[in-house]
N, C-alpha and C positions, 0 to 999 in steps of 0.2 A: 244463259244471261243476255246475249246479244237479240236474242229471239223475243224474249220478254220486252226487252227496250224498244226494238221496231215495231211489234204489235202494239204496244199501248203508246207509242207515239202516233200513231194512226187514231186509235180510240181517243186521244186527247183533242185531236185535230177534227174527227170526222163524228163523234158522237154530237146529238142535237144540242148537248149544253157546251160545245166547243165552239169552233171559229163561228158558227152560223148561230150562236145564242144570241148576241147582242144586236146584230142585224134583224134576225127574226123579231125580236122583242119590240124593236124600234119600230120595223115595218108595220106590225100590228098595233103600236100604240099610235102612230102618226096616220098612217093610210086609212085606218077603219075606225080610230079613236076607242079603242077597246080598254075596259078597266082592268085592273088586277086580276079581279075574279075570272073574267073573261080571257084574259090571257093564260093564265094559270090552267084553268080548266082545259082551255086548247092543247097546251102544252102536255098534260097528263095523258092524253091520248098516245102521246109517243113512248110513254113510259110502258104501255102494253107488251111491246115484245121482251122489254127487261123484266116484265114480272112472270111471263110464262117461260122462263129460260130452262126450268127442268124438262120440258119436251124435248128440247134441243139436246140436253144432257143424256136422255133417254136413247134418242135416235143415235147419238154419236156413241154410246157404249154398246148399244146392241147392233147396229147395222152399218158395217165397214161400207165405205162408199168408193168405189173403184179400187177395191184391195187395201183401203186406209181408215183408221176410225177417228183420225184427227186432221191431219194435213189435207185431205181433200175438202172437207167441209170449210176449213180455213180460206182456202184459195177460193172457192165458189163464192162465199159471203162476201169476203172484200172484193170480189171482182163485181157483185150485185150491187154492192153500195157504191162503188165508183160510177157506175152506169146510172143510178137511181140520183146521184147529185148532179150527174150532167142534165139529166131530166128538170131538175129543180131551176136551173138557169135558164128555162124557157115559159116558166108559169108565175102567176101572182094570185089568182084566187085562192082564197084560205081554204076551201073545199078540196082544190085540188093541191095545194101544198101540204096539207096534211096526210093526204093519201101517200105521195112520193116521199115525203119525209117519214112515213111509217116504213116504207121500203128501206131506207137508208138505216133505220133504227133496227129493223130484223137483221140486216147484215151485220150492223156492229154487235147486235146482242149474241148473234150466233157465234161471231169470231171470238167475243169475249168469254162465253159458254166453254166453246172448245179451247181455247187458251187456258182458262180455269181448271179444266181437265188434265191438260200438259203439266200445269203447276202442281197439283196436287200430285199426280204420278210420279214427278220426277223429286218434288219436295220431299214426299214421304221416303222415296227411295235413298235420299241425299241427306236426309235430316235437315234441310233448308228452307222449309217454307217460308219462314219469316224474312229471309232473304231474298226470295222470289217475290213476295209481295211488296217488300220493300223496291225492288229494282222496278216492277211493274208501275208502281205509283210514283216514284221519281221521275220516270220518262214521261208518264201521262202529264205530269204536271209542268214538266219542261216544255211539253208540246201546248199544253192549256195556258201558260204563259204567254207564249208567242202567240197563240189563237187570241188570247183577250185582246193582247195590243192591237194585233191586226184587225181584229173585229171592230174595234173603237175607231181606228183609222179610216175603215171603210165607211162607216157610218157618218164620221164626221166630214171627212174630204170629197165623198161622191156626190153626185148631184141631186139623186134622190133616194129614198128607202128603199125602193124596190131596184135601184142600181146596186147598192149596197147589199142586198139580199143575193143577188145573181152573181156577183163578184165574188163573196164568200162562197157560194156553191161551186163555182168554177174552181177554186182554189183546192178545195176538200176534194175535187173528184181525183185529182192526181195521188193524194195521200195513201189511199188503200194498196196500189200498187207495190208498197214498201212491204206491206202485210204479205201480200201473195208471194213475194219474193222470200220473204222470212218463213213462211209456212214451208216453201216447196224445198229450199236449200237447206236451212237450219234444223227442221225436226227430223230426229233420227228415229225413225219408228218402223218397227216390222210390218211386213205386208201382214194382212189380215183377210180372212174370210168368214162367211156366214157358215158355222156347223152347230149342229145341235148340241154336243157336250159343252163347248164354249157358252151358248146362249143360256144353257142351263146353270151353269156355275155363275153367269152375270146376273141373272134371275134371281139367284140365291142371295148374291150380295143385294141386290134391289131390296128383298124382303127384309134383309139384315139391317139396312138403312132405315126402314120404316118402322123398324121395331126396337131401335136404339134409344133407350131412354136421354143417353147424354145428348144426342142430336136435338131430340124434342126441347129439352131444356136451353141448349144453345140457341135453337129456333126462337124460342119464347123470349130469351135475352136479346137479342137482336132485334125484335120487332120492337119491344120498348125502348130500347137503347136509341133506336132512330127514329121514334114516335114522339119528336117534338115540334110542334106546330112552327113550321118554316117561315120565314119572313123574307126569302128571296127576292121574289117579284115585287112585295112591298117595298123592300129596300130600294130597289131598281127605280120606283116611281118617287119614293122619297128624296132619292138624289138628284133625281130630275126634275123635280117640281118644286120642293121646298128647298133644298140646299142650292139649286140651279147649277149643279155640276154638268160641265159639256160633256158630250158623247165619248169624247177622245179621252178624259180623264176617268170615267166609268170604265173604259176599256183598259186605262192604266191601271187602275184598282184591281181589276182581274187578274193582271199579270203579278202584281204584287201579292195576292192572295196565292197565286200559284208558287211565286218564289218562297212565302211561308212553308208551304207543302214541300219543296225541295230541301229549304234547310232542315225542316223536321225529318226527312228523309236520312240526311246525312248526319243529323243528331242522334238518329236512333242507331245507325251503324257504328257510330263512335261510342255513345254514352249508354244506351238501353239495351243493347244486344242481350247483355248476359242478365237482366233481371226477370224474374219470373212472370208466367202469363198472368197471373192473378195481380200482381204490382203494376204489370204494363196496363193492364184494363182500368184499374183504379186511378191512375195516372191520366189516362187518355178520358175518364169522366170527370176528373177535376178540370183538366185544361179547357175539355168541351164546354164546361160550365162558365168557366172565366172569359172564354172568348166569346161565348154568346153574351153574356153581363156586358162586356165591353162596349157593345153597339150602344149602349145608354149613354157613353159618352162622346157618340158620334155630333161633331159640330160643324167641321170644316174639311177642308183638304188634306190638311196635316194629320189630324185624328184618323181620317178615314183610311189613311195608307197604314198607319201602324195597327188601327184595328184590324184590317184586313189581312196584314202580314202575321199576327199572331193567331187569327182564325184559321189560317192555311197551314200554320206549324201545329195547332192542335187537332186539325182535320187529319194530318198526315198519319199522327200518332195513333188517332183514332181507328183510321182505314188499316194501319199494321196489326193493331191489337186484336180487331173483330175478325178480319179476313184469315190471319194467321189461326186464330182458333178454330175458325171454320174448315180450313184446309187440314188442320191436324187431326179432327175427329171423322173424317169422310173415308168409308171403308173401300178396300180396293175392290175393283173391278166394277164400281158403279161411281167412279170419282166425279163424270160428268155431271151425273144426275144430283149427286147429292151435293156437291159444292153449288150447283146453279140453284137448287131448290134454296139454299141456306141464302144465296145471294136476291134471288127472287124476294125472299122475305123482306129484305131491307130496302129492297126497290119499291115493293109494294108501300112499306110503311114510311118511305121518304115519300112518294107521291101523295099518299095520305095526308102527311104532315103538311106538304107545301099548299093543298087545297084548304085544309084547315085553317093553316097561318093566314092566307089571303081573306079567306071568308071572315074570320076574325077582325081583320084589319080593315075591312071595307064594311062590316055590317055591325059588329059588336064596340070597336074601338073607333071607329068614324075616323078611320085615315090616320089615326096617331101611331108612331112606330114604337114608341116605349112599352106599352102595353103586352105587344105580342113578344117582344124582346124577353120580358120577365116570365111570361108564361113557358118561352122556350127554353130558357136556363133552368126553369125548376123541373121541368120535364126531364131535361138532361143528367140532372142530379139526381133523380129519382132512379137512375141505373144502377147507382150505388147498393141500392137493395137486392139486385138480382145476382150480384158478383159470388155472394157466398153459395147461390143454389147450383153453381157451375161445379163446385167441389174440385178446384183445380190442385190443390195442394201446392207442392214446389215444382211444377210443371215448367218446363222451359218452353218459350215460343218458338216455333220449328221442330218440336219433339213430337214426333207420331203418337198419337195415344193407343194403348194397347187395343181398344175396342175397334180401332180402325183395320184392323187385321181379321175382322170377321169374315171378309170376302175371300180370303186364300184359301 
């Protein structure tokens, strides 16, 4: 639990949606006068490392590095991210920035993938996948809350957009050292080496993963669950240009949203832990639809604070529901690949949604925020139709699915 907390604090700070997000958005908007579509397309490139996560999972499952399948990869990935963020402090050209930020994204994505494999291995062993997912995203959002606040302060108080961007990168560069420590000292992993019999067993589990009907159904569900035209970048432009929110207050709203995630994690631990996986998914879809539609009421700072808090709470419940579902069905011996593949589907779907949302906002709805909100809410509600296909019955969150034993 301490390991997951430390690694996901680093993820909350170091991902390109973390501390650097608002300074980077503001830098591109003010310095280069980019539109929402341009900014979203630019940031989409940074999703590539997250979409190809199964590659890291296969490598980690099959090829021990310096005697370990997990901890060595975690150490090297976080060290690389720290070096790349130090590099960001020295550059401003968008073409150079996107290259170096890609390196940071690769480091964070590899770390997240290997951490996911550790989650599945231990979650199925102890029957507590939901507790591990909850722990990860609780601490991710503790870090994200601080990151949003600090990012807004940097943009508001430093002399130029470029200075704020470089200051954010300098702060982030320190964070991955905590994950290096966590990986090396907190992961109890037996030494491994490459041998033919073990590789055959792992390959058999990989084939089982590709032929499991349940995993294909879950993959389809996750794709449509997260395929709701996003309005994150249009919302930033709307708050900046039409509602005239200060950059400091936009950063505070990010912190309020993360606070909602934290409260959602605590509510799950207290009230939702014993409900069935099916009920949890339906509840997450209901809350997600209502939270998205609530943005129709956005009119000022007070309403923005309340809506962002509820949106964060709903987001946390959605993540616990969907990530636990994915973890419970991953076959043993190919945990890294299977979990990463399912997470890559959500990342691809989310990236596609963000670009679709920005395109609709810019070209179809003429920079009116209400229509994309309605479209997004409708897409979220449509996910109700896919829940019966999962055939979950009375399964509890965190309870390993029998099919996951196929790799034994």
